[in-house]
GUDRENZA-735585 format. One record per residue (C-alpha): residue in three letters; x, y, z. Coordinates in Angstrom, 2 decimals. Example, Ala and Ser with C-alpha at 12.3 -4.5 7.8 and 13.67 -1.06 7.14 Angstrom:
// residues 2
+---------+---------+---------+---------+
! residuo !       x !       y !       z !
+---------+---------+---------+---------+
!     ALA !   12.30 !   -4.50 !    7.80 !
!     SER !   13.67 !   -1.06 !    7.14 !
+---------+---------+---------+---------+
//
This chain:
// residues 277
+---------+---------+---------+---------+
! residuo !       x !       y !       z !
+---------+---------+---------+---------+
!     MET !  -51.03 !  -23.42 !   71.34 !
!     ALA !  -51.22 !  -22.34 !   74.96 !
!     TYR !  -52.93 !  -18.94 !   75.27 !
!     THR !  -52.07 !  -16.37 !   77.92 !
!     GLU !  -54.14 !  -13.32 !   76.87 !
!     VAL !  -57.11 !  -14.92 !   75.15 !
!     LEU !  -59.43 !  -17.76 !   76.14 !
!     TYR !  -60.69 !  -20.31 !   73.61 !
!     ASN !  -63.59 !  -22.74 !   73.87 !
!     VAL !  -66.07 !  -24.46 !   71.57 !
!     ARG !  -69.74 !  -25.17 !   72.28 !
!     ASP !  -72.57 !  -26.04 !   69.91 !
!     ARG !  -70.27 !  -25.62 !   66.88 !
!     VAL !  -69.44 !  -22.07 !   67.98 !
!     ALA !  -65.87 !  -21.13 !   68.91 !
!     THR !  -65.72 !  -18.31 !   71.46 !
!     ILE !  -62.47 !  -16.32 !   71.70 !
!     THR !  -62.31 !  -14.05 !   74.74 !
!     LEU !  -59.85 !  -11.19 !   75.13 !
!     ASN !  -58.55 !  -11.94 !   78.59 !
!     ARG !  -56.93 !   -8.92 !   80.30 !
!     PRO !  -59.97 !   -7.81 !   82.29 !
!     ASP !  -57.91 !   -5.76 !   84.78 !
!     LYS !  -56.80 !   -3.62 !   81.80 !
!     LEU !  -60.18 !   -3.54 !   80.04 !
!     ASN !  -58.58 !   -6.03 !   77.63 !
!     ALA !  -56.17 !   -3.45 !   76.25 !
!     TRP !  -54.48 !   -4.76 !   73.11 !
!     THR !  -50.90 !   -6.03 !   73.17 !
!     ARG !  -48.54 !   -7.80 !   70.80 !
!     VAL !  -49.15 !  -11.08 !   72.61 !
!     MET !  -52.90 !  -10.67 !   72.34 !
!     ASN !  -52.53 !   -9.83 !   68.68 !
!     THR !  -50.55 !  -13.01 !   67.99 !
!     GLU !  -52.83 !  -15.20 !   70.08 !
!     MET !  -55.98 !  -13.79 !   68.51 !
!     ARG !  -54.81 !  -14.64 !   65.03 !
!     ALA !  -53.76 !  -18.14 !   66.12 !
!     ALA !  -57.15 !  -18.73 !   67.73 !
!     ILE !  -59.01 !  -17.49 !   64.67 !
!     GLU !  -56.95 !  -19.78 !   62.46 !
!     ALA !  -57.62 !  -22.73 !   64.80 !
!     ALA !  -61.36 !  -22.09 !   64.62 !
!     ASP !  -61.26 !  -21.69 !   60.83 !
!     ALA !  -59.42 !  -25.02 !   60.47 !
!     ASP !  -61.73 !  -26.92 !   62.84 !
!     ALA !  -64.47 !  -28.75 !   60.93 !
!     GLY !  -66.47 !  -28.87 !   64.16 !
!     VAL !  -66.70 !  -25.05 !   64.26 !
!     ARG !  -69.16 !  -23.22 !   62.04 !
!     ALA !  -69.24 !  -19.77 !   63.63 !
!     ILE !  -66.79 !  -17.69 !   65.68 !
!     VAL !  -67.57 !  -15.21 !   68.48 !
!     VAL !  -64.98 !  -12.75 !   69.80 !
!     THR !  -65.78 !  -11.02 !   73.12 !
!     GLY !  -64.09 !   -9.53 !   76.15 !
!     ALA !  -63.57 !  -10.77 !   79.70 !
!     GLY !  -64.95 !   -8.65 !   82.51 !
!     ARG !  -66.78 !   -5.39 !   81.88 !
!     GLY !  -65.23 !   -4.34 !   78.60 !
!     PHE !  -64.50 !   -5.53 !   75.07 !
!     CYS !  -61.21 !   -3.71 !   74.41 !
!     ALA !  -60.00 !   -0.30 !   75.59 !
!     GLY !  -57.63 !    0.02 !   72.67 !
!     ALA !  -53.84 !   -0.35 !   72.65 !
!     ASP !  -52.24 !   -0.67 !   76.08 !
!     MET !  -51.38 !    2.99 !   76.77 !
!     PHE !  -48.96 !    2.12 !   79.57 !
!     LEU !  -46.87 !    0.09 !   77.12 !
!     LEU !  -47.11 !    2.91 !   74.57 !
!     SER !  -46.04 !    5.64 !   77.01 !
!     SER !  -43.01 !    3.63 !   78.05 !
!     VAL !  -41.62 !    3.75 !   74.51 !
!     ALA !  -43.04 !    7.08 !   73.36 !
!     SER !  -39.63 !    8.56 !   72.59 !
!     ASP !  -38.37 !    5.44 !   70.88 !
!     ARG !  -38.72 !    3.97 !   67.42 !
!     ALA !  -40.47 !    1.06 !   69.10 !
!     LEU !  -43.58 !    3.27 !   69.36 !
!     ALA !  -44.32 !    2.78 !   65.68 !
!     GLU !  -43.83 !   -0.95 !   66.01 !
!     GLN !  -46.09 !   -1.16 !   69.04 !
!     ARG !  -48.84 !    0.90 !   67.43 !
!     ALA !  -48.76 !   -1.06 !   64.20 !
!     GLN !  -50.04 !   -4.28 !   65.77 !
!     ALA !  -50.46 !   -5.55 !   62.21 !
!     PRO !  -51.01 !   -9.29 !   61.97 !
!     ALA !  -48.50 !  -11.12 !   59.78 !
!     ALA !  -49.87 !  -11.80 !   56.32 !
!     GLY !  -50.37 !  -15.08 !   54.63 !
!     THR !  -51.10 !  -17.60 !   57.39 !
!     VAL !  -54.85 !  -17.84 !   56.75 !
!     PRO !  -55.17 !  -19.79 !   53.48 !
!     THR !  -56.18 !  -17.87 !   50.37 !
!     ASP !  -56.72 !  -19.21 !   46.89 !
!     GLY !  -54.19 !  -16.91 !   45.24 !
!     ASP !  -56.85 !  -14.82 !   43.49 !
!     ALA !  -56.10 !  -11.28 !   42.35 !
!     LEU !  -57.99 !   -9.80 !   45.31 !
!     ALA !  -56.07 !  -11.69 !   47.98 !
!     ALA !  -53.51 !   -8.93 !   48.60 !
!     ASN !  -56.29 !   -6.60 !   49.78 !
!     TYR !  -56.92 !   -8.85 !   52.77 !
!     GLU !  -53.32 !   -9.18 !   53.94 !
!     PRO !  -52.70 !   -5.96 !   55.94 !
!     SER !  -53.88 !   -5.51 !   59.51 !
!     PHE !  -57.08 !   -7.41 !   60.36 !
!     GLY !  -58.07 !   -8.09 !   56.74 !
!     TYR !  -57.41 !  -11.77 !   57.38 !
!     LEU !  -60.77 !  -11.90 !   59.22 !
!     MET !  -62.51 !  -11.26 !   55.89 !
!     ARG !  -60.90 !  -14.39 !   54.43 !
!     VAL !  -61.95 !  -16.69 !   57.27 !
!     ARG !  -64.53 !  -19.05 !   55.79 !
!     LYS !  -66.84 !  -18.84 !   58.80 !
!     PRO !  -68.84 !  -15.90 !   60.16 !
!     VAL !  -66.86 !  -13.92 !   62.73 !
!     ILE !  -69.05 !  -12.11 !   65.27 !
!     ALA !  -67.81 !   -9.33 !   67.53 !
!     ALA !  -69.79 !   -9.59 !   70.76 !
!     ILE !  -69.13 !   -6.13 !   72.20 !
!     ASN !  -69.98 !   -6.59 !   75.86 !
!     GLY !  -68.64 !   -3.24 !   77.08 !
!     PRO !  -66.44 !   -0.27 !   76.16 !
!     VAL !  -64.51 !   -0.54 !   72.90 !
!     ALA !  -61.98 !    1.96 !   71.54 !
!     GLY !  -59.10 !    2.45 !   69.13 !
!     ILE !  -57.59 !   -0.78 !   67.81 !
!     GLY !  -60.34 !   -2.73 !   69.59 !
!     LEU !  -62.93 !   -0.92 !   67.50 !
!     CYS !  -60.85 !   -1.46 !   64.37 !
!     PHE !  -60.82 !   -5.20 !   65.05 !
!     ALA !  -64.61 !   -5.22 !   65.56 !
!     LEU !  -65.16 !   -3.39 !   62.25 !
!     TYR !  -63.37 !   -6.18 !   60.40 !
!     CYS !  -65.75 !   -8.76 !   61.88 !
!     ASP !  -68.78 !   -9.84 !   59.85 !
!     LEU !  -71.38 !   -8.99 !   62.51 !
!     ARG !  -71.19 !   -6.66 !   65.48 !
!     LEU !  -73.49 !   -7.34 !   68.41 !
!     MET !  -73.35 !   -4.75 !   71.18 !
!     ALA !  -74.71 !   -4.67 !   74.71 !
!     ASP !  -77.28 !   -1.90 !   74.92 !
!     ASN !  -75.37 !   -0.15 !   77.73 !
!     ALA !  -71.94 !   -0.24 !   76.03 !
!     LYS !  -70.06 !    2.64 !   74.40 !
!     LEU !  -67.48 !    3.08 !   71.67 !
!     THR !  -64.98 !    5.65 !   70.46 !
!     THR !  -62.43 !    5.78 !   67.65 !
!     ALA !  -60.10 !    7.65 !   70.09 !
!     PHE !  -57.35 !    8.43 !   67.54 !
!     ALA !  -57.85 !   12.16 !   67.05 !
!     ARG !  -57.77 !   12.74 !   70.82 !
!     ARG !  -54.45 !   10.93 !   71.08 !
!     GLY !  -52.71 !   12.88 !   68.29 !
!     LEU !  -53.05 !    9.88 !   65.99 !
!     ILE !  -54.72 !    9.13 !   62.65 !
!     ALA !  -57.30 !    6.69 !   61.30 !
!     GLU !  -55.48 !    3.39 !   61.72 !
!     HIS !  -55.69 !   -0.13 !   60.34 !
!     GLY !  -57.72 !    0.69 !   57.23 !
!     ILE !  -60.59 !    2.17 !   59.26 !
!     SER !  -60.67 !    5.17 !   56.87 !
!     TRP !  -61.68 !    2.74 !   54.08 !
!     LEU !  -63.93 !    0.48 !   56.12 !
!     LEU !  -65.92 !    2.83 !   58.32 !
!     PRO !  -67.47 !    4.94 !   55.49 !
!     ARG !  -68.63 !    1.73 !   53.84 !
!     LEU !  -70.37 !    0.67 !   57.05 !
!     VAL !  -72.02 !    3.92 !   58.14 !
!     GLY !  -71.53 !    6.39 !   55.27 !
!     PRO !  -69.00 !    9.22 !   54.84 !
!     MET !  -70.63 !   11.77 !   57.17 !
!     HIS !  -70.99 !    9.45 !   60.16 !
!     ALA !  -67.46 !    8.14 !   59.55 !
!     MET !  -66.04 !   11.68 !   59.49 !
!     ASP !  -67.91 !   12.55 !   62.68 !
!     LEU !  -66.70 !    9.48 !   64.54 !
!     LEU !  -63.10 !    9.90 !   63.39 !
!     LEU !  -62.69 !   13.69 !   63.72 !
!     SER !  -64.46 !   14.09 !   67.03 !
!     ALA !  -63.34 !   10.82 !   68.62 !
!     ARG !  -66.34 !   11.35 !   70.87 !
!     THR !  -67.90 !    8.64 !   72.97 !
!     VAL !  -70.90 !    7.06 !   71.26 !
!     ALA !  -73.61 !    5.15 !   73.09 !
!     ALA !  -74.77 !    1.78 !   71.75 !
!     ALA !  -78.16 !    3.14 !   70.70 !
!     GLU !  -76.60 !    5.76 !   68.47 !
!     ALA !  -74.18 !    3.23 !   66.99 !
!     ALA !  -77.16 !    1.01 !   66.18 !
!     GLN !  -78.97 !    3.91 !   64.49 !
!     MET !  -75.95 !    4.35 !   62.24 !
!     GLY !  -76.14 !    0.69 !   61.30 !
!     LEU !  -72.76 !   -0.04 !   62.87 !
!     VAL !  -74.02 !   -2.59 !   65.45 !
!     LYS !  -77.03 !   -4.62 !   66.42 !
!     LEU !  -78.19 !   -4.15 !   70.03 !
!     LEU !  -78.74 !   -6.97 !   72.50 !
!     PRO !  -79.83 !   -6.67 !   76.16 !
!     ALA !  -76.88 !   -6.14 !   78.49 !
!     GLU !  -78.35 !   -8.35 !   81.22 !
!     SER !  -78.34 !  -11.47 !   79.04 !
!     PHE !  -75.77 !  -10.39 !   76.48 !
!     ALA !  -73.43 !  -13.41 !   76.43 !
!     ASP !  -76.32 !  -15.88 !   76.05 !
!     ALA !  -78.00 !  -13.75 !   73.40 !
!     ALA !  -74.79 !  -13.47 !   71.36 !
!     GLN !  -74.22 !  -17.22 !   71.66 !
!     ALA !  -77.78 !  -17.80 !   70.42 !
!     VAL !  -77.17 !  -15.69 !   67.31 !
!     ALA !  -74.00 !  -17.61 !   66.51 !
!     THR !  -75.58 !  -20.99 !   67.27 !
!     GLU !  -78.47 !  -20.29 !   64.91 !
!     LEU !  -76.00 !  -19.60 !   62.10 !
!     ALA !  -74.01 !  -22.73 !   62.99 !
!     GLN !  -77.02 !  -25.00 !   63.07 !
!     LEU !  -79.37 !  -23.67 !   60.38 !
!     SER !  -77.18 !  -22.16 !   57.62 !
!     SER !  -75.04 !  -24.10 !   55.15 !
!     PRO !  -71.35 !  -23.71 !   56.02 !
!     ARG !  -70.55 !  -23.84 !   52.33 !
!     SER !  -73.09 !  -21.13 !   51.51 !
!     MET !  -71.90 !  -18.87 !   54.34 !
!     GLY !  -68.29 !  -19.15 !   53.17 !
!     VAL !  -69.12 !  -18.32 !   49.57 !
!     ILE !  -71.52 !  -15.50 !   50.47 !
!     LYS !  -68.97 !  -13.92 !   52.81 !
!     ARG !  -66.35 !  -13.89 !   50.08 !
!     GLN !  -68.86 !  -12.51 !   47.56 !
!     LEU !  -69.78 !   -9.61 !   49.80 !
!     TYR !  -66.20 !   -8.52 !   50.54 !
!     ASP !  -64.89 !   -9.06 !   47.02 !
!     ALA !  -67.82 !   -7.10 !   45.62 !
!     LEU !  -66.60 !   -3.99 !   47.47 !
!     MET !  -63.66 !   -4.01 !   45.05 !
!     GLN !  -65.38 !   -5.33 !   41.90 !
!     PRO !  -67.38 !   -3.74 !   39.08 !
!     LEU !  -71.02 !   -4.83 !   38.99 !
!     GLY !  -70.54 !   -7.03 !   35.95 !
!     GLU !  -67.74 !   -8.95 !   37.60 !
!     ALA !  -69.80 !   -9.46 !   40.76 !
!     VAL !  -72.71 !  -10.83 !   38.66 !
!     ARG !  -70.41 !  -13.21 !   36.76 !
!     THR !  -68.98 !  -14.44 !   40.06 !
!     ALA !  -72.52 !  -15.02 !   41.37 !
!     ASP !  -73.52 !  -16.95 !   38.25 !
!     ASP !  -70.43 !  -19.16 !   38.53 !
!     GLU !  -70.95 !  -19.80 !   42.23 !
!     MET !  -74.63 !  -20.61 !   41.68 !
!     ARG !  -73.73 !  -23.30 !   39.16 !
!     LYS !  -71.30 !  -24.78 !   41.67 !
!     SER !  -73.94 !  -24.64 !   44.41 !
!     PHE !  -76.36 !  -26.75 !   42.35 !
!     THR !  -73.86 !  -29.63 !   42.43 !
!     SER !  -73.10 !  -29.40 !   46.18 !
!     GLU !  -74.20 !  -31.73 !   48.96 !
!     ASP !  -75.47 !  -28.75 !   50.95 !
!     PHE !  -77.84 !  -27.78 !   48.12 !
!     ARG !  -79.32 !  -31.27 !   48.09 !
!     GLU !  -79.66 !  -31.19 !   51.86 !
!     GLY !  -81.14 !  -27.70 !   51.76 !
!     VAL !  -83.93 !  -28.90 !   49.48 !
!     ALA !  -84.42 !  -32.16 !   51.33 !
!     HIS !  -84.79 !  -30.70 !   54.83 !
!     PHE !  -87.22 !  -28.08 !   53.52 !
!     VAL !  -89.40 !  -30.66 !   51.78 !
!     GLU !  -89.21 !  -33.07 !   54.72 !
!     LYS !  -89.86 !  -30.32 !   57.26 !
!     ARG !  -86.93 !  -31.24 !   59.51 !
!     PRO !  -83.80 !  -29.46 !   60.81 !
!     PRO !  -80.92 !  -29.37 !   58.33 !
!     ALA !  -77.89 !  -31.64 !   58.52 !
!     PHE !  -75.44 !  -29.71 !   56.37 !
!     SER !  -72.04 !  -31.26 !   55.63 !
!     GLY !  -70.38 !  -28.09 !   54.38 !
!     ARG !  -69.64 !  -29.76 !   51.05 !
+---------+---------+---------+---------+
//
């Protein structure tokens, strides 16, 4: 599709999706929401892509929902529709398992993408932009960037499942602090909480690309897809079920092409040539 509010390109098996409203600090809109999901789906379906990076154009990642658009409908029922910004469910393929429904609301579809999704937070991030980043598998943040949940200072609540996700990433106390205060948090503090990994601001784009390229070139696509599903499903499984899943997936791994290649390239001391099968 033709994109108007995101950019899409592929290099070294890494798809980079850029939020592209730099004059508005990439504030989130319905169009951006639709285009982001379409771009993610395109990257997931492309056999030539093995990792996905999402970043922002200009000096910011995403300032949250476009407040000008919100204020123009504040007295209208359209406010609720605008704030929801929830991606439509069901367009990213799932296998129909019992856990699938957990990934349908809001940005849960990112957890079902078979490839690692990396939020490259190049500048300020707030509100729905932060929610999106939390659903990504890795969060890389420029060491001079800042974040805020924003909601409590706008008379809003913890949106898009962030009340479930944030405590699992940083613990209940940090989550409560970030949500109740809606204060601005510097990258260094966010890293101390375990929410992000810091990269130098001066070479941020290249450093983020390098992280994604290493995954794309050195890790088995099949393994990454299975491991990603294991980690997210395990958040909703008893221990015994997670162990049984691991045992079953290990047996499948032993018969895969990527396992044979993983052994061969190690023994032969050469770079891997994984097929993803």
